[in-house]
Structures are given as C-alpha cells and as structure tokens.
C-alpha positions in Angstrom: 1.8 8.4 27.3 3.5 6.9 24.3 5.4 9.3 22.0 3.9 7.7 18.9 0.4 6.5 18.2 -0.4 2.9 17.4 -1.3 4.0 13.8 2.2 5.7 13.4 3.9 2.5 14.7 1.8 0.3 12.4 2.6 2.4 9.3 6.3 2.5 10.3 6.6 -1.3 11.0 4.3 -2.3 8.1 4.5 0.5 5.5 2.1 0.4 2.6 3.0 1.1 -1.0 6.7 0.9 -0.7 8.6 0.7 -4.0 8.9 2.3 -7.4 6.7 2.5 -10.5 8.9 2.1 -13.6 6.6 3.9 -16.0 5.3 6.5 -13.5 3.1 9.3 -14.7 4.7 11.6 -12.2 7.6 11.5 -9.8 8.2 13.9 -7.0 11.2 14.1 -4.6 11.6 16.4 -1.6 13.9 16.5 1.4 14.6 18.3 4.6 18.3 19.3 5.0 17.9 19.8 8.7 16.8 16.3 9.6 18.0 14.4 6.4 14.6 13.0 5.5 14.1 12.4 1.7 10.8 11.3 0.2 10.2 10.2 -3.4 6.6 9.6 -4.6 5.7 7.7 -7.8 2.2 8.1 -9.3 0.4 6.1 -12.0 -2.4 8.2 -13.3 -5.2 7.0 -15.7 -8.1 9.3 -16.6 -7.2 11.8 -13.8 -7.4 9.0 -11.2 -4.4 7.8 -9.2 -4.4 4.1 -10.1 -1.2 3.3 -8.2 1.2 5.1 -5.9 4.5 4.0 -4.4 7.1 5.7 -2.2 10.7 5.5 -1.2 11.6 7.3 2.0 15.0 7.7 3.7 14.3 9.0 7.1 12.9 8.5 10.6 9.9 6.4 11.6 7.6 9.5 11.3 8.8 10.1 7.8 8.1 6.5 6.8 4.7 6.5 8.5 3.7 9.8 6.9 4.7 8.6 3.4 2.8 5.3 3.9 -0.3 7.1 5.2 -0.3 9.8 2.5 -0.1 7.2 -0.2 -3.0 5.3 1.3 -5.0 8.5 1.4 -4.6 9.3 -2.3 -4.7 5.9 -3.9 -7.8 5.6 -6.1 -8.5 9.3 -5.7 -8.7 12.0 -8.4 -5.7 14.2 -9.0 -7.8 17.1 -7.7 -8.5 15.2 -4.4 -4.8 14.4 -4.1 -3.9 18.1 -4.6 -6.2 18.9 -1.7 -4.4 16.6 0.7 -2.8 18.5 3.6 -0.1 17.7 6.0 -2.7 18.3 8.8 -4.9 15.6 7.3 -1.9 13.2 7.1 -1.0 13.9 10.8 -4.6 13.5 11.9 -4.9 10.2 10.0 -1.8 9.0 11.9 -3.6 10.0 15.2 -1.1 12.8 15.6 2.7 13.3 15.5 4.9 14.8 18.1 5.4 18.6 17.4 9.0 18.1 16.4 8.0 15.5 13.8 5.2 17.4 12.1 7.6 18.4 9.3 7.4 14.8 8.2 3.7 15.2 7.3 4.7 18.4 5.5 7.2 16.5 3.4 4.6 13.9 2.5 2.2 16.7 1.2 5.0 18.3 -0.7 6.2 15.1 -2.3 2.7 14.3 -3.6 2.4 17.8 -5.0 5.8 17.6 -6.6 4.8 14.3 -8.3 1.5 15.9 -9.5 3.5 18.9 -10.8 5.8 16.5 -12.7 2.7 14.8 -14.2 1.2 18.1 -15.3 4.5 19.2 -16.9 5.1 15.8 -18.7 1.6 16.1 -20.2 1.7 19.8 -20.9 -1.3 20.3 -18.6 -1.7 23.9 -17.5 -1.6 24.4 -13.7 -1.6 27.1 -11.1 2.0 27.3 -9.9 0.9 28.9 -6.6 -0.6 25.6 -5.6 2.8 23.9 -5.5 5.7 24.3 -3.2 8.4 26.6 -4.6 11.1 24.1 -4.1 13.8 26.1 -5.9 13.4 28.9 -3.3 12.2 27.4 -0.1 15.5 26.2 1.4 14.0 22.9 2.6 16.2 20.7 0.5 19.3 22.9 0.2 
C-alpha cells in the first residue's frame, strides 16, 4: 500500500492557489516547531464570501497538500462555512494522511482560522475568541 493517496500526491505535485494576495482581507500564519512546517493563508473577502484564497507553505508534501486542499475547500464559501472547516475534513478530502502527518491538516485548519481572526480584527467585527486557536499559549509555533 502506498504511504500517500493519489489525491495527496496530486495536490503536492500540482498545488492549487499558491501565492499571495497583496490587498488581503485577512492573513494567517501558523507553524509547528517540531517539524518546521509553516503555513501562511491569504483571504480576499467580499460580502462575507471568500472570493479568493492563496497560500504559501514551507514544509513537507503533506503540509503542501493540506494547504492546497484546504484552500480549495473554502474558496467561494462564506466565512461561516470556512470557520466550520476541520482538519478531519481536510484529511478526508485528501483520502487520508499517515498518522504521523495528521498535524499538517491541523495546521491548515489553524491557518484559515488565523486569517479569519485577522479579518475580524481588521474590520472590528466581534467574534467568539474560543473558536480560534490560542496561538500565544499553545506552544505549536514556539
């Protein structure tokens, strides 16, 4: 059995939505100090809809595939739908990840939520802080 699914390999070899958005509505960056993966997500939001999304990821194939898949899953969706995206949904959409690589899908979820939090804060939109990773205290990036 192959370690990675065909879907993971496709998103790794042909990642979607790579790049930056200069005038992004929200930007989120997260990392994992243990493995060295860093993900940065850029959102362009109009009328609560994610009109465009781009990513930059420094990391392994699973991290790149997770970023690519996650951006595909939220493009064109409402900010509320994007908030509901879980790492489990990303991993399932990739037809699974090896257990030791599941943290990559977690980073993708956290990066999207970090970008949405940035959007809320830039626009003075009230939000429930409990819905977002507590990056200052989680130890993931430090």
